[in-house]
mmCIF file of the N, C-alpha and C atoms, coordinates in Angstrom:
data_MODEL
# 
_entry.id   MODEL 
# 
loop_
_atom_site.group_PDB 
_atom_site.id 
_atom_site.type_symbol 
_atom_site.label_atom_id 
_atom_site.label_alt_id 
_atom_site.label_comp_id 
_atom_site.label_asym_id 
_atom_site.label_entity_id 
_atom_site.label_seq_id 
_atom_site.pdbx_PDB_ins_code 
_atom_site.Cartn_x 
_atom_site.Cartn_y 
_atom_site.Cartn_z 
_atom_site.occupancy 
_atom_site.B_iso_or_equiv 
_atom_site.pdbx_formal_charge 
_atom_site.auth_seq_id 
_atom_site.auth_comp_id 
_atom_site.auth_asym_id 
_atom_site.auth_atom_id 
_atom_site.pdbx_PDB_model_num 
ATOM 1   N N  . MET A 1 1  ? 7.757  -16.472 -24.135 1.00 0.00 ? 1  MET A N  1 
ATOM 2   C CA . MET A 1 1  ? 8.310  -15.244 -24.453 1.00 0.00 ? 1  MET A CA 1 
ATOM 3   C C  . MET A 1 1  ? 7.293  -14.176 -24.216 1.00 0.00 ? 1  MET A C  1 
ATOM 4   N N  . THR A 1 2  ? 6.024  -14.273 -24.352 1.00 0.00 ? 2  THR A N  1 
ATOM 5   C CA . THR A 1 2  ? 5.164  -13.254 -24.355 1.00 0.00 ? 2  THR A CA 1 
ATOM 6   C C  . THR A 1 2  ? 5.033  -12.873 -22.791 1.00 0.00 ? 2  THR A C  1 
ATOM 7   N N  . LEU A 1 3  ? 5.111  -13.794 -22.000 1.00 0.00 ? 3  LEU A N  1 
ATOM 8   C CA . LEU A 1 3  ? 5.145  -13.551 -20.512 1.00 0.00 ? 3  LEU A CA 1 
ATOM 9   C C  . LEU A 1 3  ? 6.358  -12.795 -20.041 1.00 0.00 ? 3  LEU A C  1 
ATOM 10  N N  . THR A 1 4  ? 7.473  -13.111 -20.568 1.00 0.00 ? 4  THR A N  1 
ATOM 11  C CA . THR A 1 4  ? 8.600  -12.354 -20.273 1.00 0.00 ? 4  THR A CA 1 
ATOM 12  C C  . THR A 1 4  ? 8.659  -10.987 -20.623 1.00 0.00 ? 4  THR A C  1 
ATOM 13  N N  . VAL A 1 5  ? 8.255  -10.627 -21.800 1.00 0.00 ? 5  VAL A N  1 
ATOM 14  C CA . VAL A 1 5  ? 7.984  -9.285  -22.188 1.00 0.00 ? 5  VAL A CA 1 
ATOM 15  C C  . VAL A 1 5  ? 7.119  -8.393  -21.325 1.00 0.00 ? 5  VAL A C  1 
ATOM 16  N N  . SER A 1 6  ? 5.915  -9.144  -21.081 1.00 0.00 ? 6  SER A N  1 
ATOM 17  C CA . SER A 1 6  ? 4.961  -8.513  -20.295 1.00 0.00 ? 6  SER A CA 1 
ATOM 18  C C  . SER A 1 6  ? 5.551  -8.222  -18.877 1.00 0.00 ? 6  SER A C  1 
ATOM 19  N N  . VAL A 1 7  ? 6.163  -9.145  -18.276 1.00 0.00 ? 7  VAL A N  1 
ATOM 20  C CA . VAL A 1 7  ? 6.753  -8.927  -17.043 1.00 0.00 ? 7  VAL A CA 1 
ATOM 21  C C  . VAL A 1 7  ? 7.895  -7.765  -17.034 1.00 0.00 ? 7  VAL A C  1 
ATOM 22  N N  . VAL A 1 8  ? 8.627  -7.746  -18.080 1.00 0.00 ? 8  VAL A N  1 
ATOM 23  C CA . VAL A 1 8  ? 9.671  -6.613  -18.234 1.00 0.00 ? 8  VAL A CA 1 
ATOM 24  C C  . VAL A 1 8  ? 8.914  -5.279  -18.215 1.00 0.00 ? 8  VAL A C  1 
ATOM 25  N N  . LEU A 1 9  ? 7.924  -5.236  -19.056 1.00 0.00 ? 9  LEU A N  1 
ATOM 26  C CA . LEU A 1 9  ? 7.289  -3.890  -19.197 1.00 0.00 ? 9  LEU A CA 1 
ATOM 27  C C  . LEU A 1 9  ? 6.500  -3.525  -17.911 1.00 0.00 ? 9  LEU A C  1 
ATOM 28  N N  . LEU A 1 10 ? 5.946  -4.473  -17.241 1.00 0.00 ? 10 LEU A N  1 
ATOM 29  C CA . LEU A 1 10 ? 5.292  -4.148  -15.922 1.00 0.00 ? 10 LEU A CA 1 
ATOM 30  C C  . LEU A 1 10 ? 6.226  -3.725  -14.893 1.00 0.00 ? 10 LEU A C  1 
ATOM 31  N N  . ALA A 1 11 ? 7.397  -4.511  -14.839 1.00 0.00 ? 11 ALA A N  1 
ATOM 32  C CA . ALA A 1 11 ? 8.557  -4.048  -13.757 1.00 0.00 ? 11 ALA A CA 1 
ATOM 33  C C  . ALA A 1 11 ? 9.002  -2.800  -14.093 1.00 0.00 ? 11 ALA A C  1 
ATOM 34  N N  . GLY A 1 12 ? 9.205  -2.497  -15.419 1.00 0.00 ? 12 GLY A N  1 
ATOM 35  C CA . GLY A 1 12 ? 9.804  -1.225  -15.637 1.00 0.00 ? 12 GLY A CA 1 
ATOM 36  C C  . GLY A 1 12 ? 8.859  -0.077  -15.453 1.00 0.00 ? 12 GLY A C  1 
ATOM 37  N N  . PHE A 1 13 ? 7.506  -0.293  -15.720 1.00 0.00 ? 13 PHE A N  1 
ATOM 38  C CA . PHE A 1 13 ? 6.488  0.718   -15.375 1.00 0.00 ? 13 PHE A CA 1 
ATOM 39  C C  . PHE A 1 13 ? 6.460  0.873   -13.821 1.00 0.00 ? 13 PHE A C  1 
ATOM 40  N N  . LEU A 1 14 ? 6.391  -0.254  -13.097 1.00 0.00 ? 14 LEU A N  1 
ATOM 41  C CA . LEU A 1 14 ? 6.286  -0.053  -11.551 1.00 0.00 ? 14 LEU A CA 1 
ATOM 42  C C  . LEU A 1 14 ? 7.576  0.671   -10.920 1.00 0.00 ? 14 LEU A C  1 
ATOM 43  N N  . LEU A 1 15 ? 8.745  0.314   -11.594 1.00 0.00 ? 15 LEU A N  1 
ATOM 44  C CA . LEU A 1 15 ? 9.904  0.885   -11.083 1.00 0.00 ? 15 LEU A CA 1 
ATOM 45  C C  . LEU A 1 15 ? 9.976  2.487   -11.308 1.00 0.00 ? 15 LEU A C  1 
ATOM 46  N N  . ALA A 1 16 ? 9.638  2.801   -12.490 1.00 0.00 ? 16 ALA A N  1 
ATOM 47  C CA . ALA A 1 16 ? 9.421  4.240   -12.974 1.00 0.00 ? 16 ALA A CA 1 
ATOM 48  C C  . ALA A 1 16 ? 8.407  5.000   -12.079 1.00 0.00 ? 16 ALA A C  1 
ATOM 49  N N  . LEU A 1 17 ? 7.339  4.239   -11.852 1.00 0.00 ? 17 LEU A N  1 
ATOM 50  C CA . LEU A 1 17 ? 6.305  4.905   -10.812 1.00 0.00 ? 17 LEU A CA 1 
ATOM 51  C C  . LEU A 1 17 ? 6.908  5.121   -9.418  1.00 0.00 ? 17 LEU A C  1 
ATOM 52  N N  . LEU A 1 18 ? 7.511  4.037   -8.919  1.00 0.00 ? 18 LEU A N  1 
ATOM 53  C CA . LEU A 1 18 ? 8.025  4.128   -7.495  1.00 0.00 ? 18 LEU A CA 1 
ATOM 54  C C  . LEU A 1 18 ? 9.279  5.104   -7.540  1.00 0.00 ? 18 LEU A C  1 
ATOM 55  N N  . LEU A 1 19 ? 9.974  5.275   -8.545  1.00 0.00 ? 19 LEU A N  1 
ATOM 56  C CA . LEU A 1 19 ? 11.116 6.233   -8.451  1.00 0.00 ? 19 LEU A CA 1 
ATOM 57  C C  . LEU A 1 19 ? 10.488 7.745   -8.622  1.00 0.00 ? 19 LEU A C  1 
ATOM 58  N N  . LYS A 1 20 ? 9.408  7.892   -9.446  1.00 0.00 ? 20 LYS A N  1 
ATOM 59  C CA . LYS A 1 20 ? 8.715  9.174   -9.382  1.00 0.00 ? 20 LYS A CA 1 
ATOM 60  C C  . LYS A 1 20 ? 8.093  9.554   -8.244  1.00 0.00 ? 20 LYS A C  1 
ATOM 61  N N  . GLN A 1 21 ? 7.507  8.599   -7.508  1.00 0.00 ? 21 GLN A N  1 
ATOM 62  C CA . GLN A 1 21 ? 6.769  8.918   -6.306  1.00 0.00 ? 21 GLN A CA 1 
ATOM 63  C C  . GLN A 1 21 ? 7.660  8.957   -5.121  1.00 0.00 ? 21 GLN A C  1 
ATOM 64  N N  . ARG A 1 22 ? 9.025  8.678   -5.301  1.00 0.00 ? 22 ARG A N  1 
ATOM 65  C CA . ARG A 1 22 ? 10.135 8.708   -4.262  1.00 0.00 ? 22 ARG A CA 1 
ATOM 66  C C  . ARG A 1 22 ? 9.808  7.735   -3.218  1.00 0.00 ? 22 ARG A C  1 
ATOM 67  N N  . VAL A 1 23 ? 9.168  6.635   -3.517  1.00 0.00 ? 23 VAL A N  1 
ATOM 68  C CA . VAL A 1 23 ? 9.052  5.565   -2.541  1.00 0.00 ? 23 VAL A CA 1 
ATOM 69  C C  . VAL A 1 23 ? 10.156 4.728   -2.479  1.00 0.00 ? 23 VAL A C  1 
ATOM 70  N N  . LEU A 1 24 ? 10.760 4.648   -1.315  1.00 0.00 ? 24 LEU A N  1 
ATOM 71  C CA . LEU A 1 24 ? 11.923 3.877   -1.090  1.00 0.00 ? 24 LEU A CA 1 
ATOM 72  C C  . LEU A 1 24 ? 11.465 2.853   -0.005  1.00 0.00 ? 24 LEU A C  1 
ATOM 73  N N  . GLY A 1 25 ? 11.973 1.630   -0.326  1.00 0.00 ? 25 GLY A N  1 
ATOM 74  C CA . GLY A 1 25 ? 11.789 0.575   0.593   1.00 0.00 ? 25 GLY A CA 1 
ATOM 75  C C  . GLY A 1 25 ? 12.106 -0.861  -0.081  1.00 0.00 ? 25 GLY A C  1 
ATOM 76  N N  . VAL A 1 26 ? 11.569 -1.894  0.646   1.00 0.00 ? 26 VAL A N  1 
ATOM 77  C CA . VAL A 1 26 ? 11.898 -3.178  0.163   1.00 0.00 ? 26 VAL A CA 1 
ATOM 78  C C  . VAL A 1 26 ? 11.230 -3.474  -1.185  1.00 0.00 ? 26 VAL A C  1 
ATOM 79  N N  . TRP A 1 27 ? 10.092 -3.052  -1.446  1.00 0.00 ? 27 TRP A N  1 
ATOM 80  C CA . TRP A 1 27 ? 9.369  -3.299  -2.593  1.00 0.00 ? 27 TRP A CA 1 
ATOM 81  C C  . TRP A 1 27 ? 10.123 -2.667  -3.828  1.00 0.00 ? 27 TRP A C  1 
ATOM 82  N N  . ALA A 1 28 ? 10.531 -1.579  -3.684  1.00 0.00 ? 28 ALA A N  1 
ATOM 83  C CA . ALA A 1 28 ? 11.176 -0.726  -4.797  1.00 0.00 ? 28 ALA A CA 1 
ATOM 84  C C  . ALA A 1 28 ? 12.431 -1.528  -5.083  1.00 0.00 ? 28 ALA A C  1 
ATOM 85  N N  . ALA A 1 29 ? 13.260 -2.038  -4.113  1.00 0.00 ? 29 ALA A N  1 
ATOM 86  C CA . ALA A 1 29 ? 14.391 -2.843  -4.343  1.00 0.00 ? 29 ALA A CA 1 
ATOM 87  C C  . ALA A 1 29 ? 14.076 -3.979  -5.054  1.00 0.00 ? 29 ALA A C  1 
ATOM 88  N N  . VAL A 1 30 ? 12.960 -4.884  -4.548  1.00 0.00 ? 30 VAL A N  1 
ATOM 89  C CA . VAL A 1 30 ? 12.689 -5.949  -5.320  1.00 0.00 ? 30 VAL A CA 1 
ATOM 90  C C  . VAL A 1 30 ? 12.277 -5.824  -6.807  1.00 0.00 ? 30 VAL A C  1 
ATOM 91  N N  . ILE A 1 31 ? 11.466 -4.809  -6.996  1.00 0.00 ? 31 ILE A N  1 
ATOM 92  C CA . ILE A 1 31 ? 11.073 -4.584  -8.495  1.00 0.00 ? 31 ILE A CA 1 
ATOM 93  C C  . ILE A 1 31 ? 12.255 -4.296  -9.337  1.00 0.00 ? 31 ILE A C  1 
ATOM 94  N N  . ALA A 1 32 ? 13.135 -3.354  -8.725  1.00 0.00 ? 32 ALA A N  1 
ATOM 95  C CA . ALA A 1 32 ? 14.396 -2.997  -9.394  1.00 0.00 ? 32 ALA A CA 1 
ATOM 96  C C  . ALA A 1 32 ? 15.289 -4.060  -9.681  1.00 0.00 ? 32 ALA A C  1 
ATOM 97  N N  . THR A 1 33 ? 15.368 -5.130  -8.660  1.00 0.00 ? 33 THR A N  1 
ATOM 98  C CA . THR A 1 33 ? 16.033 -6.221  -8.940  1.00 0.00 ? 33 THR A CA 1 
ATOM 99  C C  . THR A 1 33 ? 15.659 -7.240  -10.037 1.00 0.00 ? 33 THR A C  1 
ATOM 100 N N  . VAL A 1 34 ? 14.316 -7.482  -10.048 1.00 0.00 ? 34 VAL A N  1 
ATOM 101 C CA . VAL A 1 34 ? 13.708 -8.302  -10.996 1.00 0.00 ? 34 VAL A CA 1 
ATOM 102 C C  . VAL A 1 34 ? 13.893 -7.688  -12.408 1.00 0.00 ? 34 VAL A C  1 
ATOM 103 N N  . PHE A 1 35 ? 13.721 -6.228  -12.408 1.00 0.00 ? 35 PHE A N  1 
ATOM 104 C CA . PHE A 1 35 ? 13.791 -5.608  -13.745 1.00 0.00 ? 35 PHE A CA 1 
ATOM 105 C C  . PHE A 1 35 ? 15.279 -5.778  -14.095 1.00 0.00 ? 35 PHE A C  1 
ATOM 106 N N  . GLY A 1 36 ? 16.208 -5.675  -13.397 1.00 0.00 ? 36 GLY A N  1 
ATOM 107 C CA . GLY A 1 36 ? 17.694 -5.851  -13.737 1.00 0.00 ? 36 GLY A CA 1 
ATOM 108 C C  . GLY A 1 36 ? 17.979 -7.222  -14.195 1.00 0.00 ? 36 GLY A C  1 
ATOM 109 N N  . PHE A 1 37 ? 17.423 -8.243  -13.532 1.00 0.00 ? 37 PHE A N  1 
ATOM 110 C CA . PHE A 1 37 ? 17.637 -9.668  -13.841 1.00 0.00 ? 37 PHE A CA 1 
ATOM 111 C C  . PHE A 1 37 ? 17.039 -9.899  -15.301 1.00 0.00 ? 37 PHE A C  1 
ATOM 112 N N  . TYR A 1 38 ? 16.043 -9.377  -15.573 1.00 0.00 ? 38 TYR A N  1 
ATOM 113 C CA . TYR A 1 38 ? 15.473 -9.644  -16.988 1.00 0.00 ? 38 TYR A CA 1 
ATOM 114 C C  . TYR A 1 38 ? 16.005 -8.949  -18.129 1.00 0.00 ? 38 TYR A C  1 
ATOM 115 N N  . LEU A 1 39 ? 16.737 -7.747  -17.659 1.00 0.00 ? 39 LEU A N  1 
ATOM 116 C CA . LEU A 1 39 ? 17.376 -6.987  -18.707 1.00 0.00 ? 39 LEU A CA 1 
ATOM 117 C C  . LEU A 1 39 ? 18.851 -7.655  -18.906 1.00 0.00 ? 39 LEU A C  1 
ATOM 118 N N  . ALA A 1 40 ? 19.475 -8.045  -17.797 1.00 0.00 ? 40 ALA A N  1 
ATOM 119 C CA . ALA A 1 40 ? 20.795 -8.571  -17.894 1.00 0.00 ? 40 ALA A CA 1 
ATOM 120 C C  . ALA A 1 40 ? 20.673 -10.020 -18.295 1.00 0.00 ? 40 ALA A C  1 
ATOM 121 N N  . ASP A 1 41 ? 21.448 -10.584 -19.067 1.00 0.00 ? 41 ASP A N  1 
ATOM 122 C CA . ASP A 1 41 ? 21.392 -11.956 -19.505 1.00 0.00 ? 41 ASP A CA 1 
ATOM 123 C C  . ASP A 1 41 ? 22.424 -12.758 -18.455 1.00 0.00 ? 41 ASP A C  1 
ATOM 124 N N  . THR A 1 42 ? 21.989 -12.981 -17.275 1.00 0.00 ? 42 THR A N  1 
ATOM 125 C CA . THR A 1 42 ? 22.858 -13.700 -16.398 1.00 0.00 ? 42 THR A CA 1 
ATOM 126 C C  . THR A 1 42 ? 22.257 -15.067 -16.079 1.00 0.00 ? 42 THR A C  1 
ATOM 127 N N  . ALA A 1 43 ? 23.166 -15.894 -15.325 1.00 0.00 ? 43 ALA A N  1 
ATOM 128 C CA . ALA A 1 43 ? 22.745 -17.151 -14.909 1.00 0.00 ? 43 ALA A CA 1 
ATOM 129 C C  . ALA A 1 43 ? 21.491 -17.107 -14.025 1.00 0.00 ? 43 ALA A C  1 
ATOM 130 N N  . ALA A 1 44 ? 21.302 -16.029 -13.283 1.00 0.00 ? 44 ALA A N  1 
ATOM 131 C CA . ALA A 1 44 ? 20.303 -15.844 -12.196 1.00 0.00 ? 44 ALA A CA 1 
ATOM 132 C C  . ALA A 1 44 ? 18.925 -15.571 -12.957 1.00 0.00 ? 44 ALA A C  1 
ATOM 133 N N  . ALA A 1 45 ? 18.997 -15.124 -14.307 1.00 0.00 ? 45 ALA A N  1 
ATOM 134 C CA . ALA A 1 45 ? 17.743 -14.687 -14.905 1.00 0.00 ? 45 ALA A CA 1 
ATOM 135 C C  . ALA A 1 45 ? 16.893 -15.958 -15.175 1.00 0.00 ? 45 ALA A C  1 
ATOM 136 N N  . ASP A 1 46 ? 17.504 -17.202 -15.241 1.00 0.00 ? 46 ASP A N  1 
ATOM 137 C CA . ASP A 1 46 ? 16.641 -18.331 -15.402 1.00 0.00 ? 46 ASP A CA 1 
ATOM 138 C C  . ASP A 1 46 ? 15.918 -18.657 -14.149 1.00 0.00 ? 46 ASP A C  1 
ATOM 139 N N  . THR A 1 47 ? 16.398 -18.491 -13.073 1.00 0.00 ? 47 THR A N  1 
ATOM 140 C CA . THR A 1 47 ? 15.874 -18.777 -11.791 1.00 0.00 ? 47 THR A CA 1 
ATOM 141 C C  . THR A 1 47 ? 14.637 -17.852 -11.433 1.00 0.00 ? 47 THR A C  1 
ATOM 142 N N  . VAL A 1 48 ? 14.847 -16.451 -11.689 1.00 0.00 ? 48 VAL A N  1 
ATOM 143 C CA . VAL A 1 48 ? 14.018 -15.492 -11.595 1.00 0.00 ? 48 VAL A CA 1 
ATOM 144 C C  . VAL A 1 48 ? 12.877 -15.734 -12.571 1.00 0.00 ? 48 VAL A C  1 
ATOM 145 N N  . ASN A 1 49 ? 13.254 -16.170 -13.719 1.00 0.00 ? 49 ASN A N  1 
ATOM 146 C CA . ASN A 1 49 ? 12.160 -16.499 -14.713 1.00 0.00 ? 49 ASN A CA 1 
ATOM 147 C C  . ASN A 1 49 ? 11.148 -17.670 -14.263 1.00 0.00 ? 49 ASN A C  1 
ATOM 148 N N  . GLU A 1 50 ? 11.872 -18.623 -13.798 1.00 0.00 ? 50 GLU A N  1 
ATOM 149 C CA . GLU A 1 50 ? 11.025 -19.801 -13.305 1.00 0.00 ? 50 GLU A CA 1 
ATOM 150 C C  . GLU A 1 50 ? 10.119 -19.362 -12.221 1.00 0.00 ? 50 GLU A C  1 
ATOM 151 N N  . LEU A 1 51 ? 10.720 -18.588 -11.252 1.00 0.00 ? 51 LEU A N  1 
ATOM 152 C CA . LEU A 1 51 ? 9.907  -17.999 -10.130 1.00 0.00 ? 51 LEU A CA 1 
ATOM 153 C C  . LEU A 1 51 ? 8.625  -17.252 -10.524 1.00 0.00 ? 51 LEU A C  1 
ATOM 154 N N  . VAL A 1 52 ? 8.915  -16.422 -11.685 1.00 0.00 ? 52 VAL A N  1 
ATOM 155 C CA . VAL A 1 52 ? 7.750  -15.560 -12.163 1.00 0.00 ? 52 VAL A CA 1 
ATOM 156 C C  . VAL A 1 52 ? 6.705  -16.504 -12.816 1.00 0.00 ? 52 VAL A C  1 
ATOM 157 N N  . ILE A 1 53 ? 7.236  -17.408 -13.577 1.00 0.00 ? 53 ILE A N  1 
ATOM 158 C CA . ILE A 1 53 ? 6.261  -18.419 -14.344 1.00 0.00 ? 53 ILE A CA 1 
ATOM 159 C C  . ILE A 1 53 ? 5.511  -19.147 -13.215 1.00 0.00 ? 53 ILE A C  1 
ATOM 160 N N  . GLY A 1 54 ? 6.154  -19.620 -12.251 1.00 0.00 ? 54 GLY A N  1 
ATOM 161 C CA . GLY A 1 54 ? 5.585  -20.304 -11.162 1.00 0.00 ? 54 GLY A CA 1 
ATOM 162 C C  . GLY A 1 54 ? 4.486  -19.608 -10.469 1.00 0.00 ? 54 GLY A C  1 
ATOM 163 N N  . PHE A 1 55 ? 4.824  -18.218 -10.154 1.00 0.00 ? 55 PHE A N  1 
ATOM 164 C CA . PHE A 1 55 ? 3.865  -17.206 -9.621  1.00 0.00 ? 55 PHE A CA 1 
ATOM 165 C C  . PHE A 1 55 ? 2.738  -17.079 -10.405 1.00 0.00 ? 55 PHE A C  1 
ATOM 166 N N  . ALA A 1 56 ? 2.983  -16.818 -11.835 1.00 0.00 ? 56 ALA A N  1 
ATOM 167 C CA . ALA A 1 56 ? 1.951  -16.630 -12.711 1.00 0.00 ? 56 ALA A CA 1 
ATOM 168 C C  . ALA A 1 56 ? 0.900  -17.873 -12.851 1.00 0.00 ? 56 ALA A C  1 
ATOM 169 N N  . GLY A 1 57 ? 1.527  -19.023 -12.808 1.00 0.00 ? 57 GLY A N  1 
ATOM 170 C CA . GLY A 1 57 ? 0.774  -20.233 -12.789 1.00 0.00 ? 57 GLY A CA 1 
ATOM 171 C C  . GLY A 1 57 ? -0.059 -20.531 -11.645 1.00 0.00 ? 57 GLY A C  1 
ATOM 172 N N  . ALA A 1 58 ? 0.433  -20.017 -10.476 1.00 0.00 ? 58 ALA A N  1 
ATOM 173 C CA . ALA A 1 58 ? -0.426 -20.103 -9.146  1.00 0.00 ? 58 ALA A CA 1 
ATOM 174 C C  . ALA A 1 58 ? -1.487 -19.093 -9.281  1.00 0.00 ? 58 ALA A C  1 
ATOM 175 N N  . LEU A 1 59 ? -1.221 -17.854 -9.751  1.00 0.00 ? 59 LEU A N  1 
ATOM 176 C CA . LEU A 1 59 ? -2.370 -17.096 -9.867  1.00 0.00 ? 59 LEU A CA 1 
ATOM 177 C C  . LEU A 1 59 ? -3.369 -17.512 -10.802 1.00 0.00 ? 59 LEU A C  1 
ATOM 178 N N  . ASN A 1 60 ? -2.966 -18.123 -11.873 1.00 0.00 ? 60 ASN A N  1 
ATOM 179 C CA . ASN A 1 60 ? -3.923 -18.529 -12.837 1.00 0.00 ? 60 ASN A CA 1 
ATOM 180 C C  . ASN A 1 60 ? -4.770 -19.662 -12.365 1.00 0.00 ? 60 ASN A C  1 
ATOM 181 N N  . SER A 1 61 ? -4.278 -20.421 -11.474 1.00 0.00 ? 61 SER A N  1 
ATOM 182 C CA . SER A 1 61 ? -4.972 -21.657 -10.886 1.00 0.00 ? 61 SER A CA 1 
ATOM 183 C C  . SER A 1 61 ? -6.000 -21.147 -9.961  1.00 0.00 ? 61 SER A C  1 
ATOM 184 N N  . LEU A 1 62 ? -5.658 -19.918 -9.253  1.00 0.00 ? 62 LEU A N  1 
ATOM 185 C CA . LEU A 1 62 ? -6.745 -19.387 -8.402  1.00 0.00 ? 62 LEU A CA 1 
ATOM 186 C C  . LEU A 1 62 ? -7.979 -18.886 -9.063  1.00 0.00 ? 62 LEU A C  1 
ATOM 187 N N  . GLY A 1 63 ? -7.717 -18.387 -10.286 1.00 0.00 ? 63 GLY A N  1 
ATOM 188 C CA . GLY A 1 63 ? -8.969 -17.671 -10.787 1.00 0.00 ? 63 GLY A CA 1 
ATOM 189 C C  . GLY A 1 63 ? -9.414 -18.574 -12.018 1.00 0.00 ? 63 GLY A C  1 
# 
């Protein structure tokens, strides 16, 4: 649960920063989509959550 809250806050911050800087592109869409999936309780949220946990585990194993 802690990881989920941290990812939501990070995604929200990055989305706000990208919107403020008027950066439009693929990464802005990806961050907005991830943020939306975490806020909305949909069936796809579990898949996105597993991807984020897997990515965090991979980063953890590198360092």
